[in-house]
C-alpha positions in Angstrom: 0.2 0.1 -0.2 1.5 3.5 -1.2 1.8 6.3 1.8 -2.0 8.5 1.1 -0.4 12.1 1.0 0.5 13.2 -2.5 3.0 16.2 -3.4 2.5 17.6 -6.7 5.0 17.6 -9.6 5.7 20.2 -12.6 6.4 17.8 -14.8 4.4 15.0 -16.4 5.5 11.8 -14.3 6.8 8.9 -16.3 5.2 5.8 -16.3 6.4 2.6 -14.0 9.8 1.9 -14.9 8.9 -2.0 -13.7 5.4 -2.8 -15.1 4.4 0.1 -17.4 1.5 1.3 -16.1 1.0 4.5 -16.5 -0.7 5.1 -13.1 2.4 6.7 -10.9 2.0 9.7 -8.0 4.3 11.6 -6.3 4.9 10.7 -2.9 7.4 13.2 -2.0 10.2 15.3 -2.8 13.5 16.6 -1.6 15.9 19.4 -2.0 19.3 18.3 -2.9 21.8 17.5 -0.1 24.7 19.3 -1.5 26.7 17.8 1.5 26.5 14.0 0.2 27.5 12.6 -3.0 25.1 12.8 -6.2 24.5 10.7 -9.1 22.7 13.6 -10.9 22.9 17.3 -11.1 18.6 18.0 -10.7 17.9 20.6 -7.9 15.1 18.0 -6.7 14.3 14.4 -6.3 11.0 12.8 -5.8 9.7 9.2 -5.0 6.8 8.5 -7.1 5.0 5.5 -6.2 3.3 2.9 -8.7 -0.2 2.6 -8.4 -0.9 -1.0 -9.9 2.9 -2.6 -8.5 3.2 -0.9 -5.6 7.3 0.1 -6.9 8.8 3.2 -5.2 11.2 4.6 -7.6 13.3 8.0 -7.3 12.4 10.5 -10.3 14.3 12.0 -12.5 16.1 8.6 -12.3 19.7 8.7 -13.5 21.0 7.7 -16.5 23.5 4.4 -17.0 26.1 6.9 -17.8 25.4 8.6 -15.2 25.0 5.8 -12.6 28.2 4.9 -13.7 30.2 7.5 -13.9 29.3 8.5 -10.0 30.2 4.5 -9.0 33.4 5.1 -10.8 34.5 7.9 -8.3 32.6 7.0 -5.2 31.3 3.0 -4.2 30.1 4.4 -0.6 32.5 2.7 1.2 35.3 5.6 0.6 34.4 7.3 4.2 34.5 4.0 5.8 37.5 2.4 5.1 40.7 3.0 4.9 44.2 1.8 3.4 45.2 -0.1 6.5 44.9 -3.7 6.1 43.9 -4.4 10.1 41.1 -2.0 9.9 39.7 -3.5 6.5 39.6 -7.9 7.7 37.6 -5.9 10.9 35.1 -4.1 8.8 35.0 -7.9 7.3 34.9 -9.7 10.2 32.1 -8.0 12.0 30.3 -8.2 7.8 30.7 -11.9 8.8 29.4 -12.1 12.2 26.5 -10.1 11.0 25.5 -12.4 7.5 26.1 -15.9 9.5 22.4 -15.0 11.3 21.2 -13.7 7.9 22.1 -17.2 6.4 20.8 -19.0 9.8 17.3 -17.0 8.8 16.8 -17.7 5.0 18.1 -21.5 5.9 15.0 -21.8 7.5 12.5 -20.6 4.8 14.5 -22.0 2.0 16.7 -25.2 1.3 20.3 -24.8 1.5 22.8 -27.6 0.3 24.2 -28.3 3.5 27.8 -27.6 3.7 30.6 -30.4 3.3 28.6 -32.1 0.3 30.4 -33.1 -2.9 30.9 -30.5 -5.0 30.7 -27.7 -3.4 27.5 -25.3 -3.4 28.0 -21.8 -5.4 27.3 -18.8 -4.3 27.1 -14.9 -6.1 27.1 -12.0 -4.8 25.7 -9.2 -6.5 27.2 -6.1 -4.8 29.4 -7.5 -2.6 30.5 -5.1 -1.0 34.3 -6.0 0.7 32.6 -9.6 0.7 31.2 -9.7 4.2 29.0 -11.9 2.6 30.7 -14.3 0.7 33.3 -14.8 4.3 30.0 -16.0 5.9 28.8 -18.6 3.0 32.4 -19.8 2.8 33.5 -20.7 6.4 29.7 -22.7 5.8 31.8 -24.5 2.4 30.7 -22.5 -0.6 32.4 -21.6 -3.3 31.8 -18.0 -3.9 32.2 -15.1 -6.4 31.2 -11.6 -6.5 30.3 -8.2 -8.0 31.7 -5.6 -7.0 31.9 -1.9 -9.1 33.4 -0.1 -6.4 37.1 -0.2 -6.9 38.7 0.3 -2.9 35.9 -2.2 -2.2 36.1 -4.9 -4.4 40.0 -4.5 -3.9 39.1 -5.9 -0.2 36.9 -8.3 -1.7 39.4 -9.7 -3.6 41.9 -10.8 -1.0 39.4 -13.7 -0.2 37.2 -14.8 -2.4 36.8 -14.9 -6.5 35.8 -11.4 -8.1 32.9 -11.4 -11.4 32.8 -9.0 -14.1 29.2 -10.5 -15.2 27.0 -13.2 -14.3 28.0 -16.6 -15.7 24.8 -17.5 -17.0 25.2 -21.0 -17.1 22.8 -22.1 -14.9 26.1 -23.2 -12.4 25.1 -21.4 -8.7 23.0 -22.6 -5.3 22.4 -19.3 -4.6 22.6 -15.6 -6.0 22.2 -12.7 -2.7 21.5 -9.3 -4.1 22.1 -7.4 -0.5 20.8 -3.9 -0.8 21.9 -3.8 -4.5 18.9 -3.9 -6.4 17.8 -0.5 -4.9 21.2 0.6 -7.4 20.2 -1.0 -10.5 18.2 1.2 -13.7 16.4 -2.0 -14.7 15.4 -4.6 -11.5 13.6 -7.1 -13.4 16.0 -7.4 -16.4 18.6 -7.7 -13.4 17.3 -10.7 -11.7 16.6 -12.8 -15.4 20.3 -12.4 -15.8 20.8 -13.4 -12.5 18.3 -16.1 -13.0 19.8 -18.4 -16.0 22.6 -18.6 -13.5 21.3 -20.9 -11.2 20.6 -24.1 -11.6 17.1 -25.9 -11.0 16.1 -25.5 -8.0 18.6 -22.5 -6.7 17.5 -19.5 -5.0 17.6 -16.1 -5.4 18.4 -13.9 -2.0 17.0 -10.2 -2.3 16.8 -7.6 0.6 16.1 -4.0 -0.1 14.3 -0.7 1.8 11.4 -0.8 2.2 9.1 2.4 2.7 6.1 1.2 4.9 7.7 -0.1 7.9 8.8 2.8 10.5 12.5 2.6 10.4 12.4 3.5 6.1 10.5 6.3 7.3 12.9 8.2 9.3 15.6 7.5 6.5 13.7 8.9 3.6 15.7 12.1 3.0 18.9 9.3 2.2 16.6 6.7 1.2 15.3 9.3 -1.7 18.7 9.5 -3.5 19.1 10.0 -6.8 21.5 6.5 -6.3 18.8 5.1 -4.7 16.3 3.7 -8.1 13.7 1.6 -6.5 12.1 0.7 -3.2 
């Protein structure tokens, strides 16, 4: 269910980029925060809600070229990690512990391959950051692969995991993870289709995204409405 408050916009609203329906409406408009890196030079960013499928997206959306340029200069980790190796390893250990609990919750609802089996199960984390989720999987006997556009984060993840440029697309994976990655992608449906092609029969895809309907998210809407968060 979309929030009931509606904000007018001067420009015509585009159709929903996921289901194509023209029934979108402005839920909120936010001014530029000049203290944060941005993917575009737009003066305002709006949250648009689709009346049909319920997806919420940013408007105007940055182009593919603008997003590529943004992530080439800021991968989201620049203000959180240093070149110090000990600091990087500490952060990986912290994330490994957190994502081990995530895996326990996932295993409660999805049948995952048992650890220690042959061939070893294979997982891809699409947008793996510094590799915390992959490390939790590797601790349980998985072969781990990551895709990460951020230069600094990728360099840390590559110390323990094999990094790829694109999904393998050969039905060789047992699990694909998108942990707060899908909302950054300009074509979520197309991305999921491409990743699904990399899964073996019976494989699973695990997705976590911002949820507009939760109270905690409303406290952080000015961040979720940034132009690099394309969807929610």
